[in-house]
BAFI-3210 file (N, C-alpha, C; in Angstrom, 3 decimals, decimal comma, padded with zeros to 6 digits):
// residues 287
n [1|2|3|4|5|6|7|8|9|10|11|12|13|14|15|16|17|18|19|20|21|22|23|24|25|26|27|28|29|30|31|32|33|34|35|36|37|38|39|40|41|42|43|44|45|46|47|48|49|50|51|52|53|54|55|56|57|58|59|60|61|62|63|64|65|66|67|68|69|70|71|72|73|74|75|76|77|78|79|80|81|82|83|84|85|86|87|88|89|90|91|92|93|94|95|96|97|98|99|100|101|102|103|104|105|106|107|108|109|110|111|112|113|114|115|116|117|118|119|120|121|122|123|124|125|126|127|128|129|130|131|132|133|134|135|136|137|138|139|140|141|142|143|144|145|146|147|148|149|150|151|152|153|154|155|156|157|158|159|160|161|162|163|164|165|166|167|168|169|170|171|172|173|174|175|176|177|178|179|180|181|182|183|184|185|186|187|188|189|190|191|192|193|194|195|196|197|198|199|200|201|202|203|204|205|206|207|208|209|210|211|212|213|214|215|216|217|218|219|220|221|222|223|224|225|226|227|228|229|230|231|232|233|234|235|236|237|238|239|240|241|242|243|244|245|246|247|248|249|250|251|252|253|254|255|256|257|258|259|260|261|262|263|264|265|266|267|268|269|270|271|272|273|274|275|276|277|278|279|280|281|282|283|284|285|286|287]
n.u [-111,180|-110,502|-107,862|-106,678|-103,678|-101,694|-098,919|-098,525|-098,284|-100,618|-102,520|-102,699|-104,501|-106,591|-105,598|-105,207|-107,894|-108,497|-107,081|-108,331|-111,028|-110,232|-109,281|-111,611|-113,644|-112,502|-111,730|-109,874|-107,144|-106,386|-103,791|-103,438|-101,585|-101,538|-100,593|-100,029|-098,631|-096,998|-096,995|-095,230|-092,881|-092,085|-090,938|-088,328|-085,376|-083,877|-085,784|-087,065|-087,871|-089,489|-089,031|-091,151|-091,008|-091,390|-090,676|-088,754|-090,461|-090,050|-088,429|-089,833|-092,190|-091,157|-090,367|-092,932|-094,088|-092,390|-093,020|-095,653|-095,449|-093,907|-095,854|-097,550|-096,053|-095,473|-098,031|-098,804|-100,347|-102,306|-100,431|-101,125|-102,004|-102,460|-100,734|-100,814|-099,790|-100,795|-100,793|-102,141|-105,003|-105,758|-108,492|-110,050|-108,664|-109,041|-111,735|-112,222|-110,802|-112,305|-114,582|-114,437|-115,483|-114,352|-113,834|-115,048|-115,515|-114,335|-111,849|-110,802|-108,710|-109,147|-108,006|-105,235|-102,445|-099,854|-096,303|-094,086|-095,597|-097,797|-101,101|-103,882|-105,735|-108,167|-109,886|-109,658|-111,007|-113,749|-114,469|-114,300|-116,082|-118,474|-118,584|-118,463|-119,899|-119,596|-119,668|-118,310|-115,740|-114,715|-112,099|-110,952|-107,883|-106,069|-104,772|-103,832|-101,680|-102,056|-104,425|-107,278|-109,383|-112,894|-116,102|-118,485|-120,819|-123,022|-124,153|-126,980|-128,330|-131,297|-134,038|-136,666|-136,880|-136,625|-134,176|-132,510|-132,730|-131,181|-128,813|-129,219|-129,406|-126,682|-125,527|-126,761|-125,660|-122,929|-123,304|-124,222|-121,849|-119,907|-121,106|-122,420|-124,152|-127,002|-127,975|-130,966|-131,412|-133,383|-134,059|-136,103|-137,169|-136,909|-140,068|-141,941|-144,150|-146,660|-146,070|-148,118|-149,093|-146,748|-145,707|-147,676|-147,412|-144,753|-144,681|-146,360|-145,020|-142,845|-143,938|-144,649|-142,166|-141,093|-142,679|-142,023|-139,281|-139,621|-140,840|-138,889|-136,991|-138,232|-137,967|-135,611|-134,920|-132,954|-130,827|-129,352|-130,950|-131,461|-133,721|-133,872|-134,984|-134,727|-135,332|-134,141|-131,842|-130,948|-128,153|-126,923|-127,939|-126,947|-124,055|-123,908|-124,687|-122,770|-120,502|-120,707|-120,533|-119,184|-119,101|-120,649|-123,392|-124,467|-126,556|-126,562|-127,550|-127,036|-125,843|-125,416|-123,095|-122,873|-124,578|-123,803|-122,076|-123,244|-124,067|-126,169|-127,074|-127,093|-125,532|-123,067|-122,385|-122,009|-119,909|-117,793|-117,706|-117,908|-116,239|-116,106|-115,537|-116,918|-119,296|-120,380|-123,064|-124,060|-127,057|-129,465|-131,967|-134,979|-136,856]
n.v [-054,657|-056,092|-057,743|-059,608|-060,708|-063,237|-063,973|-066,684|-069,514|-070,916|-069,127|-067,656|-068,266|-066,903|-065,314|-066,136|-066,064|-063,423|-062,103|-063,251|-062,113|-059,430|-059,236|-060,068|-058,187|-055,822|-054,781|-053,110|-054,321|-054,591|-055,432|-056,529|-056,431|-057,324|-056,874|-057,525|-055,563|-056,657|-059,352|-058,875|-057,953|-060,227|-061,753|-061,129|-062,380|-060,907|-059,546|-061,117|-060,976|-058,254|-055,103|-052,676|-050,533|-048,488|-050,117|-049,770|-050,588|-050,533|-052,079|-054,564|-053,803|-053,044|-055,597|-056,882|-055,246|-055,854|-058,616|-058,414|-057,100|-058,843|-060,940|-059,758|-059,977|-062,718|-063,905|-062,713|-060,300|-057,295|-054,356|-052,059|-052,819|-052,291|-052,094|-052,497|-052,099|-052,734|-051,758|-053,557|-055,341|-058,087|-058,791|-056,607|-054,434|-055,243|-054,907|-052,354|-051,047|-052,017|-050,709|-048,294|-046,465|-047,120|-049,760|-052,750|-055,448|-058,223|-060,531|-063,565|-066,077|-069,249|-071,283|-070,305|-070,559|-070,816|-070,833|-068,221|-065,273|-065,274|-065,069|-066,707|-067,666|-068,800|-067,968|-065,162|-065,071|-065,807|-063,726|-061,482|-062,191|-062,287|-059,556|-057,807|-055,543|-055,524|-057,534|-060,863|-062,944|-066,202|-068,613|-071,741|-073,130|-075,038|-078,271|-078,790|-077,067|-075,810|-073,809|-073,083|-070,676|-070,284|-069,590|-071,160|-072,514|-071,253|-071,667|-070,581|-070,011|-070,342|-069,496|-068,586|-066,175|-062,482|-061,615|-063,832|-063,602|-061,477|-062,774|-063,669|-061,464|-060,483|-062,794|-062,793|-060,596|-061,359|-063,506|-062,429|-061,088|-063,202|-065,088|-067,268|-070,165|-070,327|-071,973|-072,117|-072,875|-074,649|-076,040|-078,480|-079,069|-081,626|-082,837|-083,084|-085,040|-087,529|-090,635|-091,511|-089,052|-087,751|-087,876|-086,651|-084,176|-083,323|-083,378|-081,244|-079,076|-079,118|-078,619|-075,913|-074,714|-075,167|-073,600|-071,072|-070,856|-071,041|-068,613|-066,720|-067,432|-066,721|-064,063|-063,432|-063,714|-063,486|-064,973|-068,302|-070,506|-072,767|-074,647|-076,106|-078,368|-079,905|-082,708|-082,176|-081,298|-077,793|-077,188|-079,572|-080,102|-077,815|-078,329|-080,657|-079,913|-078,007|-079,216|-079,644|-077,151|-074,001|-071,771|-070,816|-069,033|-067,281|-065,590|-063,366|-061,722|-058,219|-056,499|-053,999|-052,751|-054,618|-056,668|-057,395|-059,471|-061,733|-064,369|-066,124|-069,566|-071,414|-070,279|-070,115|-072,536|-073,583|-071,932|-073,023|-075,658|-076,072|-076,828|-075,710|-072,361|-069,584|-067,124|-064,679|-062,682|-059,674|-058,792|-055,953|-056,340|-057,064|-059,643]
n.w [058,841|061,931|063,047|065,601|066,981|068,706|068,708|068,270|065,979|065,719|066,387|064,136|062,416|061,330|059,444|056,554|055,914|056,282|054,306|052,202|052,377|052,121|049,533|048,113|049,016|049,268|051,659|054,378|056,222|059,671|061,691|065,078|068,151|071,505|074,787|078,263|080,847|082,953|081,969|079,897|081,140|082,359|080,423|080,130|081,479|083,514|084,839|086,666|089,344|089,506|090,764|092,159|089,938|086,909|083,822|080,837|078,064|075,309|073,812|073,760|072,428|070,057|069,220|068,901|066,903|064,761|064,422|063,572|061,107|059,794|059,503|057,808|055,499|055,315|055,061|052,730|052,725|051,952|050,878|052,157|054,737|058,051|061,181|064,631|068,097|071,383|074,765|077,481|078,847|076,749|075,709|076,496|075,256|072,625|072,334|072,911|070,733|068,562|068,740|067,262|064,344|062,017|062,021|060,804|061,396|063,577|063,407|064,762|066,082|067,400|070,128|070,257|071,708|074,234|074,889|076,286|077,505|075,777|074,866|076,581|074,356|074,002|076,180|075,656|073,221|073,885|075,633|073,852|071,957|073,494|074,299|072,197|069,842|067,271|064,270|064,706|063,477|063,977|063,733|063,703|064,621|062,141|061,593|059,105|057,122|054,660|054,096|052,290|051,882|051,328|050,278|049,424|050,411|052,905|056,118|057,742|060,916|062,401|064,593|064,632|065,701|065,831|066,555|065,763|063,049|062,311|061,668|059,143|057,618|057,598|056,531|053,886|052,732|052,432|050,886|048,491|047,603|047,437|045,827|047,100|048,255|050,134|053,228|054,967|058,241|060,740|063,730|065,197|068,415|070,794|072,210|075,351|075,014|075,168|074,117|072,093|071,154|070,297|067,588|066,021|067,219|066,626|063,899|063,211|064,277|062,770|060,250|060,762|061,179|058,706|056,930|057,982|057,328|054,395|053,901|054,641|052,688|050,469|050,418|049,442|046,498|044,722|045,301|045,497|047,416|050,063|052,284|055,449|057,872|060,848|063,259|066,107|068,729|068,979|069,062|068,518|065,878|064,494|064,668|063,296|060,636|060,093|059,256|056,568|055,447|054,473|056,147|059,199|060,409|063,079|065,539|068,157|071,327|071,247|073,689|075,996|078,699|081,782|081,019|078,663|078,692|078,949|076,903|074,498|075,260|073,193|071,117|072,561|073,072|070,445|069,549|071,075|070,256|067,498|064,314|061,779|060,228|061,947|062,149|064,246|064,902|066,291|067,725|068,089|068,567|070,450|071,846]
ca.u [-111,150|-109,570|-107,274|-105,764|-102,712|-100,946|-097,636|-098,379|-098,622|-102,055|-103,056|-102,657|-105,488|-107,534|-104,833|-105,661|-109,260|-108,403|-106,447|-109,554|-112,109|-109,684|-109,257|-113,052|-114,530|-111,857|-111,533|-108,636|-106,981|-105,649|-103,308|-103,268|-100,897|-101,799|-099,742|-100,230|-097,374|-096,380|-096,520|-094,274|-091,805|-091,451|-090,198|-086,924|-084,725|-083,420|-087,047|-087,686|-088,633|-089,451|-089,317|-092,235|-090,724|-091,666|-089,555|-088,937|-091,054|-089,930|-087,954|-090,903|-093,026|-090,465|-090,421|-094,295|-094,377|-091,651|-093,745|-096,952|-095,057|-093,362|-096,908|-097,891|-095,237|-095,610|-099,254|-099,089|-101,365|-102,120|-099,422|-101,757|-102,367|-102,121|-100,349|-101,085|-099,483|-101,404|-100,498|-103,217|-105,551|-106,094|-109,887|-110,550|-108,085|-109,610|-113,127|-112,143|-110,422|-113,267|-115,672|-114,211|-116,329|-113,513|-113,694|-116,232|-115,596|-113,240|-111,497|-110,161|-108,306|-109,248|-106,961|-104,085|-101,931|-098,387|-095,190|-094,077|-096,110|-098,733|-102,556|-104,752|-106,669|-109,651|-110,591|-109,853|-112,102|-114,963|-114,797|-114,384|-117,375|-119,662|-118,540|-118,346|-120,973|-119,390|-119,636|-116,980|-115,429|-113,870|-111,517|-110,283|-106,584|-106,150|-103,563|-103,371|-101,214|-102,645|-105,853|-107,922|-110,641|-113,939|-117,484|-119,399|-122,049|-123,202|-125,294|-127,718|-128,927|-132,562|-135,006|-137,887|-136,906|-136,067|-132,738|-131,761|-132,797|-129,997|-127,787|-129,637|-129,126|-125,277|-125,210|-127,073|-124,591|-121,771|-123,483|-124,142|-120,420|-119,145|-121,766|-122,544|-125,490|-127,387|-128,829|-131,553|-131,634|-134,051|-134,281|-137,315|-136,583|-137,865|-141,214|-142,277|-145,494|-146,811|-145,723|-149,178|-149,177|-145,459|-145,494|-148,424|-146,924|-143,572|-145,079|-147,233|-144,037|-141,952|-144,718|-144,527|-140,727|-140,754|-143,320|-141,194|-138,148|-139,922|-141,187|-137,654|-136,277|-139,017|-137,550|-134,318|-135,102|-131,775|-129,753|-129,581|-131,316|-132,222|-134,150|-133,591|-135,624|-134,314|-135,803|-132,806|-131,452|-130,386|-126,696|-126,493|-128,274|-125,940|-122,869|-123,903|-124,765|-121,574|-119,463|-121,091|-120,737|-117,872|-119,228|-121,839|-123,608|-125,427|-126,875|-126,733|-128,002|-125,916|-126,277|-124,339|-122,986|-122,655|-125,390|-123,190|-121,218|-124,215|-124,265|-127,042|-126,402|-126,748|-124,381|-121,946|-121,917|-121,610|-118,602|-116,764|-117,492|-117,881|-114,903|-116,169|-115,448|-118,056|-119,592|-121,347|-123,575|-124,876|-128,336|-129,988|-133,396|-135,597|-138,077]
ca.v [-055,763|-056,027|-059,092|-059,700|-061,886|-063,437|-064,298|-068,097|-070,011|-071,283|-067,908|-066,904|-069,075|-065,913|-064,464|-066,525|-065,562|-061,862|-061,902|-063,690|-061,022|-058,082|-059,424|-060,275|-057,181|-054,623|-054,275|-052,895|-055,065|-054,026|-056,555|-055,960|-057,195|-056,705|-057,365|-057,123|-055,092|-057,633|-060,476|-058,538|-057,789|-061,529|-062,356|-060,946|-062,979|-059,877|-059,099|-062,418|-060,353|-056,954|-054,115|-051,689|-049,425|-048,748|-050,418|-049,293|-051,698|-050,324|-053,366|-055,483|-053,083|-053,216|-056,971|-057,044|-054,500|-056,576|-059,675|-058,069|-056,749|-060,257|-061,742|-059,272|-060,596|-064,054|-064,269|-062,000|-059,406|-056,197|-053,432|-051,039|-053,430|-051,410|-052,787|-051,730|-052,805|-052,107|-052,338|-053,629|-056,686|-058,330|-058,726|-055,218|-053,707|-055,395|-054,396|-050,829|-050,656|-052,397|-049,698|-047,322|-046,594|-047,700|-051,385|-053,421|-056,679|-058,648|-061,878|-064,193|-067,558|-069,825|-072,229|-069,904|-070,388|-071,456|-069,784|-067,125|-063,907|-065,281|-065,102|-067,963|-067,001|-069,355|-067,113|-063,978|-065,164|-065,842|-062,347|-060,636|-062,487|-061,731|-058,150|-057,022|-055,064|-055,709|-059,062|-061,438|-064,283|-067,224|-069,618|-072,774|-073,470|-076,335|-079,049|-078,604|-075,790|-075,226|-073,298|-072,353|-070,085|-070,308|-069,356|-071,732|-072,656|-070,721|-072,101|-069,582|-070,599|-069,528|-070,099|-067,887|-064,761|-061,348|-061,688|-064,820|-063,128|-060,630|-063,568|-063,833|-060,056|-060,570|-063,927|-062,516|-059,576|-062,140|-064,590|-061,656|-060,657|-064,353|-066,013|-068,397|-070,690|-070,075|-072,919|-071,681|-074,097|-074,574|-077,302|-078,761|-079,611|-082,842|-082,452|-084,085|-085,392|-088,947|-091,387|-091,496|-087,653|-087,222|-087,870|-085,455|-082,768|-083,055|-083,026|-079,997|-078,144|-079,291|-077,678|-074,472|-074,264|-075,144|-072,380|-069,900|-070,719|-070,745|-067,096|-066,075|-067,709|-065,926|-062,669|-063,342|-064,447|-063,231|-065,917|-069,679|-070,819|-074,028|-074,589|-077,411|-078,476|-081,293|-082,840|-082,406|-080,120|-076,728|-077,244|-080,842|-079,865|-076,991|-078,853|-081,735|-079,427|-077,199|-079,974|-079,506|-075,688|-073,143|-070,754|-070,885|-067,724|-067,298|-064,417|-063,252|-060,410|-057,193|-055,738|-053,209|-052,869|-055,962|-057,689|-057,956|-060,720|-063,024|-064,811|-067,226|-070,728|-072,132|-069,658|-070,287|-074,202|-073,680|-071,412|-073,836|-077,045|-076,120|-076,840|-074,768|-071,076|-069,208|-065,760|-064,303|-061,333|-059,231|-058,007|-055,091|-056,721|-057,800|-060,482]
ca.w [059,719|063,086|063,281|066,788|066,992|069,985|068,352|067,993|064,759|065,710|066,515|062,862|061,535|060,839|058,546|055,209|055,788|056,366|052,924|051,340|052,416|051,679|048,121|047,451|049,395|049,337|053,038|054,955|057,386|060,707|062,703|066,369|069,094|072,777|075,901|079,585|081,178|083,732|081,167|079,016|081,852|082,691|079,291|080,363|082,693|084,479|085,439|087,307|090,411|089,311|091,871|091,749|089,164|085,572|082,912|079,406|077,194|073,990|073,012|073,532|071,478|068,604|068,693|068,459|065,601|063,771|064,209|062,776|059,810|059,145|059,353|056,577|054,378|055,314|054,534|051,487|052,988|051,126|051,476|053,014|056,044|059,277|062,365|065,900|069,207|072,480|076,081|078,286|078,788|075,333|075,442|076,691|074,209|071,327|072,244|072,738|069,344|067,655|068,813|066,272|063,190|060,884|062,149|060,346|062,050|064,036|063,088|065,794|065,930|068,778|070,696|069,959|073,012|074,305|074,771|077,337|077,164|074,768|075,388|076,565|073,382|074,060|077,128|075,034|072,193|074,606|076,177|072,734|071,415|074,402|074,550|070,932|069,198|065,825|063,931|065,047|062,933|064,673|062,969|064,394|064,014|061,512|061,507|057,843|056,887|053,495|054,195|051,140|052,242|050,201|050,847|048,457|051,137|054,258|056,991|058,645|061,968|062,858|065,651|064,589|066,504|065,035|066,851|064,910|061,528|062,055|061,067|057,697|056,966|057,299|055,528|052,609|052,265|052,116|049,685|047,230|047,339|047,075|045,090|047,955|048,438|051,621|053,759|056,256|059,075|061,895|064,400|066,038|069,585|071,280|073,109|076,397|074,790|075,511|072,806|071,276|070,601|069,925|066,179|065,673|067,614|065,961|062,342|063,308|064,692|061,503|059,159|061,131|060,971|057,128|056,307|058,437|056,501|053,267|053,746|054,544|051,447|049,404|050,508|048,856|045,256|043,784|045,644|045,630|048,806|050,400|053,610|056,146|059,238|061,474|064,642|067,020|069,541|068,059|069,028|067,617|064,463|063,799|064,393|062,203|059,248|059,924|058,609|055,176|055,015|054,712|057,206|060,110|060,931|064,110|065,979|069,593|071,905|071,290|074,713|076,584|080,129|082,241|080,430|077,310|078,903|078,822|075,533|074,365|075,530|071,942|070,439|073,413|072,766|068,981|069,516|071,662|069,767|065,925|063,618|060,789|060,490|062,662|062,342|065,259|064,647|067,562|067,367|068,998|068,712|071,627|071,589]
c.u [-110,142|-109,083|-106,286|-104,972|-101,952|-099,483|-097,474|-098,882|-100,124|-102,868|-103,388|-103,559|-106,445|-106,870|-105,169|-107,049|-109,339|-108,049|-107,690|-110,578|-111,474|-109,590|-110,646|-113,840|-113,790|-111,769|-110,092|-108,412|-106,062|-105,141|-103,055|-102,572|-101,116|-100,931|-099,951|-098,774|-096,525|-095,902|-095,325|-092,837|-091,216|-090,800|-088,807|-086,443|-084,338|-084,566|-087,743|-088,467|-088,599|-089,794|-090,345|-091,748|-091,309|-090,420|-089,855|-089,330|-090,832|-089,387|-089,053|-091,979|-092,514|-090,572|-091,941|-094,609|-093,629|-092,405|-094,927|-096,491|-094,494|-094,636|-097,550|-097,434|-095,463|-096,844|-099,673|-100,274|-101,316|-101,077|-099,891|-102,287|-101,706|-101,780|-100,413|-100,638|-100,102|-101,024|-101,804|-103,837|-106,002|-107,538|-110,398|-109,906|-108,743|-111,026|-113,154|-111,735|-111,519|-114,514|-115,662|-114,973|-115,568|-113,197|-115,139|-116,532|-114,325|-113,063|-110,471|-109,782|-108,569|-108,139|-105,580|-103,236|-100,530|-097,412|-095,327|-094,795|-097,222|-100,098|-103,047|-105,889|-108,204|-110,431|-110,779|-111,075|-113,350|-115,417|-114,929|-115,957|-118,660|-119,716|-118,698|-119,736|-120,759|-119,432|-118,218|-116,860|-114,525|-113,401|-110,694|-108,874|-106,610|-104,699|-102,922|-102,948|-101,790|-104,133|-106,244|-109,233|-111,598|-115,305|-118,589|-120,742|-121,928|-124,322|-125,860|-128,589|-129,998|-133,438|-136,389|-137,964|-136,304|-134,496|-131,907|-131,754|-131,740|-128,851|-128,014|-129,174|-127,612|-124,887|-125,652|-126,103|-123,420|-122,027|-123,626|-122,719|-119,654|-119,926|-122,188|-124,006|-125,773|-128,305|-129,498|-131,901|-132,431|-134,258|-135,625|-136,865|-137,517|-138,930|-141,510|-143,554|-145,507|-146,597|-146,885|-149,548|-147,923|-145,257|-146,335|-147,872|-145,586|-143,791|-145,652|-145,992|-143,178|-142,663|-144,557|-143,198|-140,475|-141,366|-142,668|-140,078|-138,406|-140,239|-139,939|-136,974|-136,896|-138,466|-136,249|-134,184|-133,822|-130,528|-130,244|-129,738|-132,017|-132,675|-134,009|-134,222|-135,217|-134,776|-134,598|-132,697|-130,768|-128,918|-126,305|-126,783|-127,149|-124,645|-122,757|-123,882|-123,564|-120,531|-119,532|-121,019|-119,350|-117,781|-120,540|-122,071|-124,737|-125,509|-126,987|-127,162|-126,817|-126,200|-124,981|-124,059|-122,616|-123,460|-124,676|-122,312|-121,951|-124,450|-125,316|-126,429|-126,193|-125,544|-123,030|-121,432|-121,492|-120,108|-117,572|-116,606|-117,514|-116,543|-114,971|-115,910|-116,821|-118,085|-120,701|-121,801|-124,379|-126,050|-128,861|-131,486|-133,612|-136,758|-138,996]
c.v [-055,661|-057,471|-059,189|-060,906|-062,072|-063,841|-065,790|-068,427|-070,340|-070,172|-067,150|-067,498|-068,119|-065,251|-064,838|-066,025|-064,120|-061,483|-062,187|-062,555|-059,719|-058,233|-059,430|-058,812|-055,912|-054,011|-054,129|-053,745|-054,318|-055,286|-055,871|-056,948|-056,672|-057,379|-056,743|-056,636|-055,903|-058,857|-060,158|-058,450|-059,218|-062,357|-062,084|-061,446|-061,991|-059,353|-060,180|-061,873|-059,047|-056,106|-053,276|-050,386|-049,666|-049,037|-049,905|-050,697|-051,467|-051,335|-054,364|-055,014|-053,297|-054,606|-057,345|-056,459|-055,314|-057,925|-059,479|-057,801|-058,012|-060,995|-061,072|-059,785|-061,972|-064,615|-063,413|-060,979|-058,184|-055,159|-052,514|-051,534|-052,510|-052,438|-051,953|-052,626|-052,013|-052,732|-052,386|-055,094|-056,859|-058,093|-057,274|-054,292|-053,938|-054,870|-052,886|-050,455|-050,992|-051,412|-048,578|-047,588|-047,186|-049,174|-051,944|-054,736|-057,112|-060,158|-062,472|-065,654|-068,115|-070,973|-071,732|-069,624|-071,113|-070,494|-068,717|-065,841|-064,037|-065,469|-066,592|-067,489|-067,649|-068,495|-065,670|-063,940|-065,102|-064,422|-061,380|-060,959|-062,023|-060,251|-057,325|-056,548|-055,101|-057,129|-059,618|-062,853|-065,024|-068,297|-070,515|-073,046|-074,958|-076,980|-078,998|-077,291|-075,152|-074,998|-072,537|-071,904|-070,079|-070,185|-069,846|-071,990|-072,048|-071,305|-071,002|-070,238|-069,842|-070,174|-069,326|-066,619|-063,711|-061,365|-062,585|-064,382|-062,134|-061,388|-063,650|-062,557|-060,216|-061,622|-063,510|-061,598|-060,439|-063,054|-063,704|-061,371|-061,917|-065,333|-067,316|-068,864|-070,608|-071,329|-072,316|-072,851|-073,716|-075,867|-077,315|-079,570|-080,736|-082,309|-083,510|-084,519|-086,974|-089,487|-091,325|-090,240|-087,179|-086,973|-086,702|-084,107|-082,292|-082,761|-081,602|-078,950|-077,970|-078,406|-076,257|-073,865|-074,183|-073,882|-071,203|-069,788|-070,494|-069,165|-066,363|-066,194|-066,895|-064,510|-062,376|-064,070|-064,344|-064,204|-067,262|-070,083|-072,127|-073,986|-076,046|-077,321|-079,930|-081,385|-083,313|-081,289|-079,054|-076,865|-078,403|-080,635|-078,987|-077,484|-079,913|-081,196|-078,419|-077,890|-079,933|-078,043|-075,067|-072,016|-070,941|-069,581|-067,799|-065,791|-064,414|-061,796|-059,452|-056,135|-054,933|-053,347|-054,230|-056,968|-058,233|-059,146|-061,846|-063,197|-066,008|-068,550|-071,477|-071,559|-070,019|-071,746|-074,252|-073,226|-072,278|-075,275|-077,024|-076,135|-075,911|-073,224|-070,493|-067,557|-065,482|-062,831|-060,830|-058,345|-057,026|-055,222|-057,239|-058,482|-060,469]
c.w [060,779|063,305|064,340|066,688|068,391|069,909|068,242|066,634|064,685|065,867|065,182|061,919|060,842|059,476|056,850|054,889|055,562|054,890|051,920|051,249|051,892|050,063|047,513|047,765|049,384|050,575|053,523|056,095|058,437|061,791|063,969|067,278|070,440|073,746|077,150|080,098|081,910|082,913|080,316|079,771|082,121|081,649|079,344|081,655|083,804|085,266|086,259|088,544|090,330|090,386|091,255|091,114|087,731|084,695|081,555|078,572|075,704|073,090|072,750|072,499|070,160|068,249|068,223|067,081|064,457|063,413|063,247|061,375|059,108|058,871|058,110|055,325|054,239|054,733|053,264|051,733|052,158|051,799|052,354|054,346|057,195|060,424|063,580|067,171|070,506|073,837|076,945|078,108|077,314|074,968|075,498|075,576|072,903|071,212|072,146|071,346|068,444|067,684|067,878|064,928|061,964|060,982|061,770|060,969|062,694|063,641|063,976|065,354|067,230|068,907|070,148|071,215|073,042|074,154|075,934|076,691|076,079|075,550|075,620|075,808|073,331|075,116|076,383|073,906|072,706|075,048|075,027|072,206|072,150|074,445|073,161|070,359|067,680|065,529|064,331|064,348|063,755|063,963|063,855|063,696|063,320|061,435|060,223|057,413|055,663|053,647|052,889|051,363|051,006|050,995|049,838|049,245|052,549|054,879|057,863|059,577|062,521|063,949|065,547|065,166|065,483|065,255|065,911|063,456|061,274|061,451|059,555|057,036|056,544|056,262|054,162|052,005|051,628|050,955|048,464|046,751|046,858|046,199|045,842|047,939|049,943|052,050|054,975|056,985|060,373|062,545|065,124|067,209|070,068|072,292|074,149|076,339|074,976|074,049|071,782|070,503|070,040|068,411|065,484|065,970|066,909|064,337|062,406|063,428|063,354|060,445|059,547|060,722|059,386|056,546|056,787|057,398|054,914|052,997|053,780|053,159|050,255|049,271|049,797|047,459|044,348|044,223|045,671|047,137|048,970|051,869|054,143|057,536|059,654|062,931|065,445|067,877|068,651|067,997|068,314|066,229|063,803|063,598|063,442|060,848|059,035|059,084|056,985|054,592|055,184|055,774|057,912|060,572|061,976|064,647|067,450|070,158|071,784|072,291|075,177|078,073|080,390|081,466|079,184|077,394|079,011|077,296|075,554|074,536|074,158|071,236|071,212|073,080|071,377|069,014|070,103|070,926|068,117|065,474|062,508|061,182|061,037|062,463|063,279|065,008|065,731|067,101|068,477|069,279|069,938|071,107|072,658]
res [m|l|v|p|l|d|g|s|k|t|g|e|a|a|l|p|w|a|r|f|f|a|e|k|q|g|l|e|i|e|l|m|s|c|f|r|p|l|s|a|v|y|t|y|p|d|f|a|t|p|p|p|v|a|y|d|l|s|g|f|i|r|t|s|e|k|y|l|k|m|s|v|s|e|y|d|l|p|e|q|t|v|t|t|v|k|e|g|e|p|a|e|s|i|l|e|r|s|e|s|d|d|i|d|s|i|m|l|s|s|h|g|r|g|g|i|g|r|w|l|l|g|s|v|v|t|k|v|v|r|g|s|q|k|p|v|f|v|f|k|a|s|k|d|e|a|v|s|p|a|l|g|k|i|l|v|c|l|d|g|s|k|i|s|e|t|a|l|t|r|a|r|e|l|a|k|l|h|g|s|e|l|t|l|f|r|s|v|e|y|f|p|y|p|a|s|a|y|q|v|a|v|e|s|e|k|k|v|c|q|e|y|l|d|e|l|a|a|t|i|p|d|l|k|v|r|t|l|v|r|v|t|s|a|v|q|g|i|l|e|q|a|a|e|h|d|l|v|v|v|a|s|h|g|l|g|g|f|e|r|w|l|l|g|s|v|t|e|k|v|l|h|h|v|e|a|p|l|l|i|v|h|s|q|e|t|d]
***
């Protein structure tokens, strides 16, 4: 697991979860700190107007390494936790590192910002989520310092496409490892039908959606699964159900090149508004 940090306390929201997954799944944690060269330079008063020469940033790197090692101790992470400091744009550095075969997933904290030289992590999170080919966990910083990670209930968001079913594949793996209950959720969007035909159309669509979820549930008899269809917008339905679950799992297109910066509108809105932990799985499927 790759866990990027920006040096802020709110940016450390992913660490209790990293420890949780490491203990439950035996995964290795890699903490990563990234910095932009000029951003680092401006943390030193003597460099308020830096001339065009290269400065020795070894002191800044040592400070970052010390911070990462202190985080390992403070959050009681496994002794084998790896720490890495990279020079470069945070989002690009994270994506580059995540492409390695030894990285299974990325864990990010959103709204980790503030202080000199720290990331505007909201922007970094969005870029990483859009650009990553690996699953990305996003954890919102909590005002409550006592975070107790758990995966009792997992919400799987589906829309009938093969792309969305990629989320179920990953959620199923997690549910098996953690003994979680899965909720398969699909929304029925509002239709522009005349009032006289509206109810009939909605009931027909609800039936189709329910049959679809029941078919998927039947493929995983070894897990506790419930299905849920609601007449609402996809985003609103997900946000309402998220409050009752420990993790929300959604899928997005896993594209390369410039296209990879385009994320589905539903996933994007959920990313920005959901309070529950979120897992975004990138699919190579096309519909």
